[in-house]
Steps between C-alpha positions, in 0.01 A plus 500: 500500500349378177504734203121501451449588868741794474319618186163471673632694800631781276172522307306515827734771630449708186121469518488595869736795454304623198170486689650681799652774284172547310308517829727743686611718205208524253583859396849415367517447120549150358878518449549635851303211649695255282836638615383503863396135468839406350693687770294344780543154347877537481512624860292206624714245312827655626374518858387136489843402364682674785259362761564149366877556525471612864288198592756256354781634721 
């Protein structure tokens, strides 16, 4: 995949995750929402990586 497309996909992922975290957890302080967004982002990227590996086999 082209580098700019990967960058665009990551930026879109961050925006969507941030909006979802803000919507579902509005009572959590800022740093908690930030950490939750980072953790969810890492989990999504890792799960996509492993799904891609299984598909190639």
